[in-house]
N, C-alpha and C positions, 0 to 999 in steps of 0.2 A: 503493499499500500504506500502511495506517495506521501511523504510528510509535509507538513505545511511549509516548513522552512525550504523544501525542495521543489516546491512548486514553481512553474516557470510563468514570468510575467507575459501578458498579451503583448502583440507586436505593435500594433497601433496605440500612438498617444492618446487617441480618442477612447480607446478602450481601458486604457490603464486609469484615466482621468476618474477619480472617484469624488463627483461631485453631490454625492448622497452618501451617508455611512454605508459600508459594507454589512453591518449587521444592525438590527432594531435597537435603537437608543430610547430609554425612556426614564424621565425624571421620577424623582421622589414624589412630587405632587402628582403627576401623570397616573404613577404606578398605584398611588391610593384612589385615584377616581375610578381605577380598572379593576381593583382589588388584586393587583399583583402583588406577592409578598417578595420584595427584591432582597430582604434579608435572608431567604431561604438560600440554598446550596446550588438552586437552578439559574441564578444571576451572580455577576460580577460587576464590582463597580470600576467603571471605566475613568470617572472623574468624581470629585465631590458632588453628590447628588445626582449621578448619572449612571444608569446601569444598563446592561446588556446580558442576553442569554449566555450564560456561561460557556457551554459547549462550542457553539456558534463563535463565539468571541475567540476562545483560547485555541481553536483549530484553524484560523486565520492564517494565511502566509504572513510574515512579519510585516510588509510594507502595507499590506491591508489592516493589520492589528493597528499599525500606527494612523492610517487613515481614519479609523472608528475613534482614536483618541483625538485627533484633530476636530472631526465632526462633533465630538463630545465637549471640546474646549469652545466651539462656536455656538454650540447650543446655550452656553452659559454667557459668551460674549459675541453676540451677533454683529457687532460693529466693528470687530477687530480685523485688521488688514494682516492676512498670512503673509509669510516671507519664507526665503531660504527653503528647506525641505517640506514645510508645511504648504508652502506655495506650489511646490513640485507636485505635491498630491494632487492638486486641482488642475496641475496642466498634464499629467500623465507623465511626467520626467521620471527616469527611473531612479529608484532608490534601492539601496543594499543593506537588508537586514531590517530591523526595527530602530527607528531613529529615536534618540532618547528623549529630546526636547520637543516642544512646541515652540515656533517661531513666529513673532508678530513684528510689524513695523509699525512705528509711530513718529511721526516726522516732527511732533510737536515737543518731544522729551528734550531736554538738554544733554542727557547721556543714556547709554544703554543700560538696562538692569535685568536682574534675574529675580523671578518669583516662583520659588520651587521649580519646577519642571518647565516654566514658561519662562522664555527670553524674549525681552521686548528690546528691539534694536531701534536705533535712529541712525541719522547720517547728515552730512553737510550736503549730501545730493538728495533730491528727490525722487521717488519713484512713481511711475505710472501705476495707478491702481485700476484693476480691471475686475469686473464682476462675473464669477463662475457660477451658474445657478444661483443660490441664494447666498453667496459667499463672495468675500472681497479678498483680492490678493495681489500681490504684485505682478505686473505684466510678465509674460514669457520672458521678452527678452531680458528684464531686469532680473528676474529670477536665476536665468541661466548665467549671467555676468556674475551675479552673488555668489552662486554656488562654484563657479570656476574659480573664485579666489580663494575658496576655503575647503572644499572637499580634498581627499586623497586623490592623487592624480586619476588612478583608474576609474574611480567613480565619476570624477569631473568630465573625463573624457567621455564617458558614457553618456552622461548629460548632455554635452556639446555636440556629439554625434547625433543623439536621438532629436535635438531640437532642429537639427539640419537635413535629416535623414526623411527624403521622399517617401522612402517605402515605410517608414514609421509614422509619417503624417506629419513631420516636423516642417513648419513655414519660414524659418529663419536661414540666413546663408553665413558663410564665414565673413564676408566683407563688412555686413552690417554687426556682427558681432565684435568684430576687430574695433571698428570704429566707435561703437557704443562703450566699449572697455577703455579705449584711448581718450575719449572724452572727460573721463573721471580724472580728479586731481591725486587720489590716492596710489601710493605705490604697493599696499598690501596685495598680495598675491601675484604682482606683475610678471616675476619669472615663472611662475606656475602657468600664469596665462600664455607666455610665449612659448612655452613647451607644448601646451593645448594647441595654440594655432598652427604649429608645424606638423602636428598628427590628426588633428581633426578630419574627419572624413564624411561627408555628406551622402556617401554611398554606402554607408553602413547600413545592412540590415537586420542587426540584431545586435544585443547587447555583448556578445561573446568576445570580440576583439578588445573592446576595451576595459572588461572585467577581467582579462587576463595580464593587462598591464600591472607590475608590482608597485604596491603603496609606497608612498613618501613616508619618512619617519618625522617629517613636519608636523608641528602641534596645530591642531584644529583650533582656529581662530573664530570660531563662531559664537563662542561664549561671551556675553558682554563683560566688559571689565572697566577700568576707570577711565578709559578714554571715551571720546565721544560717541564712537559709533563702531559696532562689531561687524557691521554689513558696509564700512565706509567705502565710499567710491569716489 
């Protein structure tokens, strides 16, 4: 039997995009109205006050379990603008494993902050905000550029390839990615991006080529710190 962690992502970005939760979510208030006992072993808490059927949730592939967590967060914070991996969920960009944190962009903050597993990012550069279904997130090109600066090379290459691959339904091209990145003043991730631009291939038909590239030993720079932005561009 195929294990959840061994499941294969769909080929098309449109099929990977999780515009709704992959499992039913219910709030404590909804459960009371419906007579559902969420405290029973039949349910699992996804976030504070939000639950999912235990078996359905725990048997999801890791990237879909993360998508359920993102949707649970948005249930409680519907005006949040998702970014980085959380926005990737909405665009169908490839994720590897279950991402630890929920990532949100807030241009009005003076600095980035962490609240438990929620990272709230800001930047000196604006992000274009898109509506995907009922949710808000950074545009695809902003999401790809942000991820290209912080992900390990193998994962970043998979994201860039997918965004460019017509076979996967990617709408972007290398020239606009280069230009969008070059328009930013930050130097964070610039060497990594140069490596990516040399290897990105819009003819990529799967995630295999990129996922075979060795990871770098560089630190993950997504976590908010004392600087003004962890998605700085």
